[in-house]
N, C-alpha and C positions, 0 to 999 in steps of 0.2 A: 504494500500500500504506500503510495507517495503522499507525504505529508501535505495537507491542505495549505499549510503556511507557505511552503515554497511555491506551490501553484498560484496562490493568491498574490504573492509578491511578483511573480513573473507577469501576471495579468496587470497588476498595478503599474509595473514599470512600462509596459506597453501603452497603458492608458496615459501615463505621464508624457511619454514621448509623443503620443498621438495628439496631445494638446497643441503641438506646434502647427498642426494642420486644421484644427477645429477652432471655432470661434469661442473664446473664453467668456465667462460671465462678465458683466459690466464691471469695470474698475480693475480687472485682472489682466495684466500684460503677460505675453508669452516670452518676454526677454529675460525672465528670471533664470539663473543658471541651472536650477533644478529641473527645468523643462527642456534644457538643451540636450541633444543626443551626444554621446561620447564620440569625439572625433580625433583625428591625428593631423593637425594643421601643419603645413610646411614651414620650416624655420625661415625667418627673415634673412636677407642677404648677409653674408659674412663680412664684417668690417675688419676684423683682425684674424689672421690665420691661426692664432693660438686659441681663439674662442671656440667653445663647445656649442652644441645646438642650444643648450639652455642659456649660455651666455648671449647668443644671438637674439633670443626673445627679450632678455633683460636690457641689452643695449638698445634694441629697437624701441622698447617702452620708454627708456630714459630719454632717448633722442626726441621722441614725440613730445616730450615735456621740456625740451631745451636743456637736458641734463646729460652728464656723461659719467662713465665709471670712475670711481675713486682710484687713486694710485694703488698698485699692487702692494699687499701687506708684506712687511719684512718676514723672513723665514721664521724667526722665533715667535712673532705674533701670529703668523699663519697656522703653525702647528698647535698653538694654544687655542685658537678659534675652532679649528677643525676637531680637536679632541673634545672640547666642551660641547660642540654641536652634535657630535655623533655618540658620545658616551656620557655626557653630563659631568665629566670629571676632568681635572687638569692633567696635562701630560706629566710624566715623571721627568726628573732631570736627565736620566739616562736616555730617554726617548728623544728629548730635545737635542741633546748632544749628538746622538746618532744621526738625526735628521740634518743638523747643521753641518755635519761632516760628510754627508752623502753628496757627491758631485754629479751623480747620474741624472739624466734629463727626466726620468720618471720617478724621482724621489717622492714627489707629492702623491703620485698614484700608489706607491708602496705604503705610504702612511695611511692613505684612505682605505686600502685593502685590509691593512692590519686592524684598523678601527672597525670596519664593517664586519670583520670576522671575530671581533671581541664579543663575549657574552653580554658585556655592558651595553652594546648597541641595542639589543632587544629590550633591555630594561629601560633605557633612555627613551626610545621612540615608541615602545609599547605603552608607555605611560599615557601618551596622547590618546591612543585608542581606548584605554581603560577609562579615561575621563569621558569619552564619548559614550561608552557603554555603562555609564553611571556606576562604575565599580566601587564597592565598599566592603569592609569587613563586617559591618553591622547591617541589620534590617532597615535602618534609616529612622528618621525622626517621625515616625507615624504613631498612631494611638497605642500600638502594642509595645512601645518602648524601643530600646536599643539593643535587642538581643543579637548576639553575634552569629554570623554564618560559620558553621564548622569547616566548610570546604570551599569557601570563596577563593582561597589561594590557588586552587587547582585551575580556575579560570585565568587568574593572573599569570600563572606559569605557562598556560596554553598560549596566551597572547605573546609572551616573551619568546617562547620557542618558535612560534610562527614567524615573528620578525627576524629572528636569527637564522631560521631555515629558509628565508625568502619565499615563504609559501605564497603561491599565486593568489591574487586578490579574490578571484571568483571562488576558488576553493575555500579561502579564508572565510568569506561571507556565508557560503553554503553550509559549512560545518557549524557555524554559529546559529543557524536557524533550522537546520535539519540533519544534524550529525547522526541521529538515531535512525535515519531512514537511508543511510548510505551503505548499508551492508557491512558496517565495521564490526570487529570482534567485540564481545561484551565488555572487555577490559581495555579497549583502545583509548589511549590518552586523548585522541581527538574528540571524544565525547564531551570532554570538559569545555569545549567551545560553546555548548548550549548555555553556559553561564551567562552569555550575552543577554539571554531572555530572563534569567532567573536571579541575578544578583541585585536587582533593583529594589525599590521600596516595597515593603510587605505590609499591606493594609488589611483591615479586618474584613473588607468586602472583596470578593473575587472580581467584581466589575472594575474596581480601582486598580487591582493588580494587572488585569488585562489592559487597562488604559495605559498604564506605565509601559507595558511591553509594546503596545502600538506606538507610543511616543518614541521609544528608543529605535524601533525599526524604521519609522517614517523619517524622523529627524536625522538619525544616524546614518541611514543608508540612502535616503532619497532627498534630503534637504528640504523636507516639507513638514510644516507644523500641522499635522493631521488631527491631533488630539482635540483641537478646538471644535471640530465637527461632531464631537460627542453630543453636543447640545444643539447645534445649529449649523446650517450650511456655512462654510467658511467664507469670510468676507474678502480676503485678499488672495488666498490660494483656491484653485478650482477644485475644491474638495467638498463633497456633499455629505450630509449625515448618512445617506445610503451607502456611500463609499466607506465611511468609518465603520459601520456595523457589518459590512461585508468582511472587512479585515478582522473585526471582532469575532465573527463567526469562525474564521479560520484559526485564530489563536485559541479560542475557547475549547477546541477539540482536544487540547493537550493539557495535562496536569503534571505536577511533580509527583513521581511515584513514592510509595511508602519507603522503599529501600533503594538508595542510590547505588549505581554500579561502582565497584572497586576498580580503580585504574592503576593503583600502585600499592603494594603491600608494605607493612612495617618491616624495617630491616632486622628487627630483633624478634626472634621466635618466641622468647619468653613473654615479651611485652604483647605480642600479637595474641598469644594464647590467653593471657590474662584479660585482654580486651574482649575477646570472643566469649569467654566464659561469663564475664559480667554483662555483656550485651544480651546474651541468651536469657540470663536471669531477669534483667530489667524488661526485656521485650515480652517474656512470658507473663510477668507480673501485670503488665499493661494489657496484653491481648486477652488473658483469661477474664479479667474484670470487664473489659469492653464487650466481649462476646456475651457474657451473662447479662449485662445491663442493656445491650441491644435487644436481646430476646425479651427482657422485661418490658421494654418500651413497645415492641411489636405487639405484645399481649395487651397492653393498655390501648394501643391504637385500635385493636379489634373490638375492644369494649366501647370505643368512642365513635363508631360508625355513624350513629345518629347525630353526633355533634357536627360532623362534617357535612352530612346530608342536609341538615337544617340550614347551614350557611349557604349551601348551593340553592336550596329551595327559596331562601330569602333573596336571592339574586346578588349575593356578595361577589364583586368582580374578581378577576384573576389577581393573585397576590404577588407582591414583589418579594422574591426569595433572596435578594441581596442582603437581607438582614438576618441570614441564617446564623450569624455569630451571636445573636442576642440570647439572653438567658431564658430558659423555659421552666415552667412548673408543670406538674402532671396534667392539670386541667386546661392548660393553654392550647390554643389552636396553632398548629404548626403550618405556616403558609405552604411549605412544600407538599405536605400531605393533602391539604385542601386542593391544591392544583392537580395533584395526582388523581384524586377522586373526580374532579371536574373532567379531566381528560378521559378517565376510565368510563364514565357514564356517557360522555360525548361519542365514544366509539362503540357503545353498546347497541346491538341490534334489538329491535322491538320484539323479536321472537325468543329472546332469552327467557327461560322459565322463571328466573329469579328477578332480574332487573328489567325484563320486558314490560311488566306492568308499570314500573317507574317511568320508563321512556314514554309509554303511551299516555299515562296520566299527566306527564309534564307538558304535553301538547294541548291539554284542555284549556279553554279560556277560564279566567277567574270567575266570571259570572256563570252561575249554574254549575259550579265545579262539583258540589256534593252530589247532586242528582246524577250527573253524568258518570261520576266515579262509581256510584251504587249500581248503575246499569252495566258498566263494564265488568265489575267484579262478578255480578250475576252471570254475565255472558261467559266469563272465563271458567266459572264453576261448572257451567253446563258443558263446556268444551272438555273439561276433565272427565266427564262421564260418570260411570258407576263408582261410588265411593267404596264399594267392597274391595276394589283393587288395592286399597291402602291397608288391608288387614294383615298381610304377610310380608311387611317391609323388612323384617328381621332376616328373611331369606336372601342370600347373597345374589341370587339370580333375578330378583325382582327389579322392575323398572319403575321410574317415577312417571306420574301423569304429565300431560301437556304443560300445565302451569303448576308451579310449586304450591301445594296446598297450604303450607304454613305461611307463605307470603300472603295468599288470599285471606287466610284466617286473621292474620295480624292487621291487614288493612280494614277488614270488616269489623274488627273489634274496636277500633279507634274512631273518634270523630273524623270526618273526611271533608273538612271545610276548605282546605287548601293543601298545597304540596308540603307545607311545614308539618301538617298532621301526618302525611304519608311518610315523611322523613323520620318522625318520631316512631312510627310503627316499625319501619325497617330497623331503626336503631335498637329498639327493645328486642326485636327478634334476633338480630345478630349478636347482641350481648348475651342473650340466653343460650344461643347455639355455641358460642365460644366457651361459656362456663360449663355447659353440659359436656362438651368435647374434652375439656381438661379433666373433669371428673371421670368420664368414661376411660380415658387413658390411664388414670390412676388405678381404677378398678381392674381394667384388663391387665395392667402390669402386675398388680398384686396376685393375680392368678398364678403367676410363675414362681411365687415365693415357696419355699419348702413347706410341704404339708397343706398348702392352700387348696381350696376346691377349684377344679378345672371346669369351666363352663364351656360346653360345646360351641363351636363357631357360629352355628345358626340357631342357637337357643334364643327365645324371645327376649331374654335379658341382655342380649347383644344388639338390641334394636338401635341404640344411639350410634353404634359404630357401623352397622350394616345398612341402615336405611338410605336408599338412594335419594329420598326427599331431603334428608339432612345433608347428605353428601353434596347435593347441588348448592346448598347454602355455604357449606364449608369451603367449596372451591373459590368463592368470592372473598373468603377471609385468609386462606392459606395458599392459594395458587401463586405460582412463581411471578406472574405479571400483575398481581393485584396491588392496590394502593398501599396495603399494610405490609407487603413483602419488601421492605426497604433494605437495600444492600448495606453491609456493615460500614463501608466507607461513608455512606450518606447518613446512616443512623447515628454515627458519632456526633454529627452536627445538630442532632435533635434531642439529645439527652437533657435531663433536668440539670439545673445549674450545679447543685451539690456534687452530683456524679461527674459532670463534665470538668469541674474544678480539680477533683481528685485525679481523673485520667490525664488532665493537662499537666499536673505535677509529675505524673509518671512519664509522660512524653518529655517533659523538661529534663528529667534525670537521664534519659537516653541522649538527649541533645547535649547535655553537659559531658557525658562520657565521650561523645565524638570530639568535643572541644579539648578535653584535658588528658585523655588517655595517651600514653606514649605509644601504645600499640594500635591506635586508631588509623586505619589505612586511608590513603587518599581516595576520595570518591568524586565522581563527576556530577555536577549539579544539572542533571538532565531534565527534560520534559518527556513525557510519554503520551503518545496519542491514544486516546480512549475511544472505544467504539460507541456509537450513539446508543442510548438505552432502547431496548425493544419496545415497540408499540404495545399497548395493552391489548391482549387477546381475550375475546369473550366466547 
């Protein structure tokens, strides 16, 4: 799979170049350098045989302003300038003396070659790219404080190596936006290039983190201030809000994985073993608690079906999930879960035996709702046919009728003045089904205890487990694509505050181990493309 980011950038670049031939919005000129195609202009005429092609451009620009080159610098001054420019350090006395004593015509070239081959060259000039990439050892001055990145240094070292190895620019850029899609080995040091996208400010909301990534890609690689279009079409650059969110969609497909790839091991075996042992202990302590608390939360969500259905019945609009970092209590509505229920019901066919009645009732007008609802329930009951078919539901081979009888019973038992009443009926029913299932599991499990009575699989006492009518209901509570089947990675953002604080502390202990352990291996700060979540199946 080819990362959408790279494809989006290619399209974006073609778009930017295409602006040269298109009429820009009012007030926007096409003479900005970011809109110009890359070219290779011929050098101006040579004025002095000793001038290089670069000198010819400089001399031509000076002459156009009535200026000329300054006199050539003395040798001692020249080597000092060159050494400072290329390495950021002064030359040693021995280097100065050797240069002063070298009578060869290529003495300067030899000095430049030596400086370009120095490791200090990459450190000096890589610093400028690190500034562009908003490199920092800390998460930045955001609301979550100044927590340190454990592995930001791997991106710094990647940039320095790239400059010293004279890595081609196109490869340099590609590795920084799509290294994980280039078929590299899992421990390839080039993976550290993805730090370009990940070493920026870390905000509480994912929207702000992606905005920071859009900003570094657009300003750093294209010379365009695209981030302004987050809220409005840009005034001075030909960038629309539509363009911004197209790029947002490409970046949003990738996230930081739970475990970063190791690209360099600790040189000390003892330190590495100590680190691994402590990491396993801390990770197990976190994961065990997280798995249990996630399951507790899913159980509570199954008891709260009515809470979310009522919100939908009342016409509450789609929720902004950028506030998923907020603290929750058990009885709080989770915006993500509300949106999941909304999407789930929107994709539901009106033939579904459980939620088909909901879909059909939701189409009724408010005026005369109760009478129309009564008529529909009566019709569905008639379509179910002979009620004697419900007498042997403990038999595994039995099938459920056309419409789920317990749904029709729940709707008929409650007042039916509006969809809010229907939501409460569904909520009470699903809460009862969830509780009965937990009790049935406990009872069935107890049969396996030493000396316990073993109940035959098709005994009437196994009705709760065997009934196809109840199984239809449980499918909407426990099915893989149901709103309450929240993946672990998502569930962690929905836990109650007390639990989340404890788990945050345990994650902090792992973070601190990465920072302080002598055996902590170098890891690449990568992004990992995640597949889109499957659509709810009914």
